[in-house]
N, C-alpha and C positions, 0 to 999 in steps of 0.2 A: 249175194256177197257173203262169203263166210268170214267168220271171225279169225283173224290171224293172231295166234298166241305168242307174238313177239313181246318181249318185256316192255312194260310201260316206263315212263320217266321215273316212276316211283318204285322201281324194282328193288327187291331185297338183295343186297350183295355184300360181300365181305370187304372190310377195309383193308388196304394194302398193309403188309406187316410194317411195324414201326410207326404207324400213323397214330397220333394221340387222339383219343376219343373226344369228340366235341369240337375239333378244329375245323370241321367242314363249314361252320357258319357262326354267326353271332347268336348269342343266346340271352343276352341281357338288354333290357330296355334302356336307352340313353337318358330317359327322364327319371323313372322310378328306380333304375339300376337293379331291378329284380329280374328273375326269369320272365321271358315273355308270357303274357296271358292274352290270347286272341290277338296275335300281332297282325298289324296292317302295314301293307307295302305302299309307300308314298310314290308319286311320279318321279321323285329324285332318287329312288331306290334306297331310301332309308326306311328302317322298320321301327315301329313304335307300338306299344300296347294300345288297344282300343280305348280303355279307360283313360289312359293318359292323353290320348288325342282328344277325347271329349272334354277334358278339363282345360284345353287351350282356349285362349280368348279368340273368338272368330271376328271377322271383319266383312263388310259388305262391299261388293264392287258390281258395276253394271255389266251383265253378261249378254252379248249380242247373239249368242249361240242358241238361245232358247233353253230347252231342257237337255240338249246334247252337251257333253263335256269331253275334254281330251283325256280326262282321267279314266283309265281302264279299271274296271272292278267287276266282280262277280255279281254284285247286286244291281248294277246299272246297265249291263249288257243286254238285258231282256226288256228294257224299257222302250216304249214307243217313241219314235222321233217326232218332235213337235216343230212346227214352222218357226223360223228365227224371229225373235222378238226381243225387245229390250226389257229385261227384268233383272232384279237384284240377284247377285250371285254370292253365296257365302263361301268364304275361303279362310284358311289358316296358314300359318307360316311353319315350315318344318323346323322342329326344335334343334335340329343338328346343323343345317346349312342355311336356314332362313329363306329357302325357296318358297315361292308363292304356291299353295296348293288349293285349287278350286275344288270344293267338295261336290260330289254328285247329288242328285236329288234326294238320295237316301241318307245323306250325311256321312259321318265317319264310318258307320257300319256298313256302308255301301262300298267302301274302299276294298281293294284286293287283299285277300288273306294271304299272308306269307306262310305257306305250308312248309317251305324249306326251313324257316325259322322254328316252326313247331316241331319238326323232326329233330332239329338240333337241340331243342329243349328237352325232348325225350331222351336223346343220347346223353345229355348232360345230367339228367335225373337219374340215369342208370348208374352213374358213378356212386351214388349212395344206396345201391341195392334197391332201387325202385322208390326211394324216399322222395315224396313230393308228387308221385303219380297216384291217381285214384282210379278205381275200377270204372270202365266205360259203361257198365250195365247198371250197377247200383249207385255209382257216384258217391260212395261212402267209405269203402274199405281200401286199404293199400293194395297196390298191384303186386301179384306174385307170378302170374302166367300171362302168356300172350298167344292168341289164336293166329297162326300164320295164314289160315285160309281167309278168314273175315277181317284180319288185322285189328283185333280188338284186344285191349288190355283188360285182364280179368283178375279179380280177387280169387282167394281159395274157394269160397262158397259158390261164386258165380261160375267158376271153372267147372266144378262138379255138376252144376245144373246144365252147363253148356254141353257136357258130354252125355248127359242123360237124354237130351232131346234127340229125336230120331234124325232131324234134319242136319244136326251139327255133330252127330256121333263120331264121324270119321274125319273131322277137322284136325289139323296138326296143331297141337298146343305144346309150347316150349316154356322153360323157365326164363324169367327176365335175365338172369345172370348169364344165360347162354347167348343173349343177344348183344353183348357188349362189344363184340367184334364186328357187328354189322354197321353199314353205312346209312341205312334207312330203315326205320321201324315206324314211320308215320301212319296215321289212320287213313282210311279211304277218303278220297275227296268226293263229297256228295254234291249233287246238283242243288243250287240255291232255290230253284223253282220247284223241283221235285225232290224233297230231302230224302226220300226213300231210295232214290236211284244214284248210283255212282257215275261220275263223269268218266266214260270210256270212249266216247266218240268225239269227232272234230268236224264242225260245220265249215266247209271250205268257203262258202259264200259270205258267211258272217265272221269267219276267221276267229272262232272261239270254241272252247270245249262244250259239248252238250251231252245229255244223257239219252237213254233209249226212249223215254217219253217225249223228249224235246223234238226228236226227228219225226215223230208222228203228230206233233202239235204245231207249235210256232214255226218250226224249221222243216215243215213238210215240203217235199219237192226240192229242198236244198241239197246240193251235192255234199256227201259227208263220207267219212271212213273212220276206221278205228284209229285211235290216238297213236297206237303202236305202229300203224302203217305210215302215218304222215310225219312222225316225229323226225325222221331222218331228213326229209325235205326241208321242214321248217328249221330243224336244228342246223342244217347246212347253211341256210340263209342267215341265221343268227350268228353262226361261226364266221361267215363271210363279213358280216357287219363288224364282228369283233376283231377280225383281221385288219379291217380298215380303221378301227379305233386304236388298236395296239400301237401303231407308229406315233399317233398323237400322244398316247400315254408316255411312250419312250421319249418323244421329243419334249414333253412337258417335264418329265423327270429330269432330263438333261438340262433343261432351262432352269428348273429349280436348283439342280446341283450347281449350275454356273452362278446362279444368284447367291446361293449359299456360300460358294467359294468367293464370289465378288464381295459379299457382306463380310466374310472373314478377313479378306484382304483389305477391305475398307476399314474394318476395325483396327487391324494392325497398322495401316497407314495413319489412321487418325491418332492412334496411340503414339506412333513415331513422331508425327507432326506435333502432337501435344507435348511430347518430351522436348522436342526442339524449341517449342514456344516457352515452356517452363525454363529451359536452360537460358534461352535468350533473355527472358524476362527477369530471371533471377540475376543474370549478369548485368542487365541493364539497370535493375534496381540497386545493385551493389555499386555500379558506377555512378548512379544518381546520388546515392547516399554518400559515397566518397566525394563527389563534386559538391554536395550540400555541405559536408564537413569542411571542405576547403574554403567554400564561400563564408561559412560562419567563422572560421579561423581568420580569414582575411578581414571580415568585418570586426572581429574582436581586436585584431592588430590595428586597424584604423581607429577604433575607439580609444585604445591605449595611447596611440601616438597623438591623437588630437587632445585627449585629456592631459597628457604630459605637457603638450605645448601650452594648453590653457593654464595648468598648474604653474608652469615656469613663468608665464606672463603674469599670472596672478601674484606670484611671489615677488616678482620684480616691481610690479605696480605697488604692492603693499609696502615694500622696502622704500620705494621712492616717496610714497605717501607719508610713511613714518618720518623720513628725512625732512620732508616738506613741512610736516606739522611741528617737528622739533625746531626747525629754523624760524617758522612763523611764530611759534609760542615764545621762543627765546627773544626774537626781535621785538615782539609786542611787549613783553615783560620789560625789555631794556628801554624801550621808548616811553613806557608809562611809569616805570619805577626808578630807572637809572637817573643819576645826576648828569649834569652837562659834561663833566669831566669823564665820567664812567662811559657815557655814550661815545665820546671822542676816542677814548682809549680802546674801546671794543669795536668801533666802527669798521675797522679794517678787516677783522676776522669775519664779522657778520656779512659785510658786503661781499667778500670773497666767496663765502658759503652760499649765499642766496644767489649770487651771479652764477655759480657753478650748477646749482640745482635748477635754475631757470633755463640753463642751456641743455639739460638732459632731454633727449628725444624719447618720446613714448607714443604708443598708438592708443587712441581712445576707444578703439573698437577691438573686439576679440581677434587674435591672430589667426584663428581657424574658424570654419563655419560648419554647419550641420548638413551640408549638401552631400548626402550619401544616397546614391540611386541604384536601384536594382533593375536591370534590363533582362527580363526572362527570355526574350526572343533573340537575343544576341548570341552568336556562336561563341563557345568558350573552349574550342579545341576538342581533343579526344581524351577520354578517360577509360581505362581498361579495354581500349579498342572500340568504344562506342562514342559516337558524336553527342556531345552534351551542350546544353544551352544555359544561359543565365550568367551575367557578369555584374559585378559591383563596381560602380563608378563614383569617384569622388571629385572628378574634374568638373569644373564649372566654366562655362564659356565666358570669355572676357571680350566684349565687343571691341574694345580698343586694340586687342591683339589680333583680331580677325583680318584676313588678307583677301583682297580681290585680285583675281588673275584672269587673263584672257586678252586676245587681240582686239576684241570688239568693245573694250572698255570706253574708249573715247571716240569711236567712229562707227558708223553704220550706213546702210543704204536703205532708201525708202522701199517698202514692200518686200524687204528681204529680212530674214530672221537673223538677229544679232544675239550673241550669247556671251556669258562670262561665268566664272566659277568663284564661289565664295568658300574660302577655307576657314573653318572655325577653330580657334585656339583658346587655350586656357590662359590664366594670368601668368604662367611661366613660359608661354609662348609655344607650348607643345600642342600638337594636333589632338583634337578631342577623340578622334577615332571611332566615333559613333554619331548617329543622327538623332533626330527628335527635338532639335532646338527650334524655338519660335523665330522663324525668319520671315521678314516682310520686305518686299521690294516694290517700288513705285517708280514708274517712268512717265514723267509729266513734261509736255511741251511748255517752253517758257512763255509763249504768247497765248497758249490755251491751257491754263492750269486746271480748268474744270473738265478737261477731256484726257484723263490719263490713258496710257497705252496698257492693254492687257498683258500681264506678265505671267510666266509659268516658272514655278520653283520646284525642282525635283531633288528630293532628298536621297543622296547616294548611300545613306546608312554608314558612311565612313568618316564623317566629319566634314564632308564637302557637299556643296549644294549647286546644282547646275541651274542657272537662270537664263531664260530666253524670253525675247519679245520681238515684235514686228512693227516697226514704225510705219504709218501709212503716208506720211508727208515728210518732205525734207524740212530741216530746221534745227534749232538748238533745243535739246532736251535735258532736263535734270533728272538724274537717277538717285534715288534714295534707297539705301540698303540698311536695314535695321535688324538687330538681334536683341531679343528681350526689350524691345522698344527703345534701344539705344543705337546710335549710328556706329557702324563699324569704321575701322580705319580707312580714310579716303572717301567716306560718304558725308555729304552728297557730292557728286561730281557731274560734269556736263559731258554730253555726247552730241557731236555734230553729225546729223543725218544728211547725207548728200543724195543727189538724184541717182537713179540707176544708170548704168552704162547703156547707151543706145547703140543699136547695130548701125554700122556705117552704110549710108544710102547714096552718098555722093561719089565723086571721082577725085582721087588725090592727084594733084599735078606735081610732076617732078620739080618744077621750078619752085613751088611753094616749100617743099620739104628740103630741097638741097640748098635753096637760098637762105634758109634759116640755120644752116650749118648742122642739119640733122637733129634739131631740137625735138625732144619728145612731146613738147607742148604745142608743136606746130599744128595748126588747124586747117582743115579742108574748107572750101567754100560753104559746105553744109553745116559747119560748126563743130564737126567731130574731130577728135584728135587723130594724129597719124597712127597707123597700125604697128609701126616699129620698123618698117623698111619701105624703100621706094620701089614702085613698080617699073620705074624706068630702067631698062637694061643698061643703059649707058652709065648711069650713076649708081646702080644697085650695090656694087661691092663697096664703094666709098660710103654710101648712105648707111649701109648696115654697120660698117666699121665705126662710123661717127655715132650711130645710135647706141651701139654697145659700148663704145669707148667713153 
């Protein structure tokens, strides 16, 4: 097998015109932010300096793979496979994406070297006329030349020595500044097992690059070829895999674009709804504040009205009291100090005055009360287009003015629900218009006063109360309806509970109904009343007419 001199992956080629230098790859470590130094490629395809990786805090996990690891590296590919066993595995987290990285047996330094990043670092360094690059031979002086044959960076002194040696006399040496337009100026990739040999071959069985010494050693009898001969086959497989990955990339980019678009739409929608909420809230707050001001104004008017009434009553009582005292004092003085003749002369005036004062009517109680009630849950109409709640009520229920209504007030049937309505009113006879009053109803049999019937009182929230009860037995019942522990108008009253109607099981005889003149109370032999007409065809028309007439 002869060596095919096709260009390797690391061929030296010119960059396309217009391509910026250093754009072919990343050159700075994501941790130290400096140019890569001995960069290592992680399984997640992020590159980090070796020293930076060594400073990461490792963690231990149980590895069931033994010494074998999924992490491909130049240091671990030549290690012998060990039988699977449980042993601790050291790992780190990628500082960029937090992906778990299981370190090979050799640790961080056994990870794959990123030669592409090293090449990019050299290209980046060329921007400063070689600043930052040191001679590959003396590792001391700055680089000025590069040997294109052995791909070594040389200082001026080492370059002269390189030319004087017989073996390297005819090597092509160029200035660094002449390399700025090249895409690759990386160093030769040497075998990690045989550092003096360059990796030029590829072992097909082990699927890894090898050197000339490897194929006569560990890879003896393994099929191999020059890397330049197999690069197209393996490159095509990688390209095929890349083509399969690209649609996912496009789909993910599209998905992210949609998410970004949706997030933008979401933000706009949230802002629009927030504006609506603020507008609504501000309007609602203003409506509530306006309603509050109305309530406070109404409350102030009530206070002024009640105070004026109290002041007027007070002034009237004070004047009456003064008149009374004047009359009493004058009369007492007359009776104790006046002579008989003086008393008789003045008696007429005194009697007339005292008689008139004694006939003056006055109330010994305040004419108004302090019954002012705020009902926060009661509807108060609309304000600025918003429904508002909360009313101020000064009405006080007057049990004597309350009214009972309903057809079942004085009659009911056993085991059938009877009901009536209580209408609460104030002292002026006006409906309260609200609920919340203390209403108590009791239905008690006259002959069983210790067995009251269960009653249900439903507050209709409009000043009316629906009362229902179900008597179990016929008889006379006493119904007591109290508001504020006082009987309402018409309470207590009696209710006569009759037996339920029974379904007719007998046969009505025509003679019974007709002979009674069509009386509604005519009874059948079974004791039931007539249904309203005679079944006898002969007398049906007359019987019905008599029943209805």
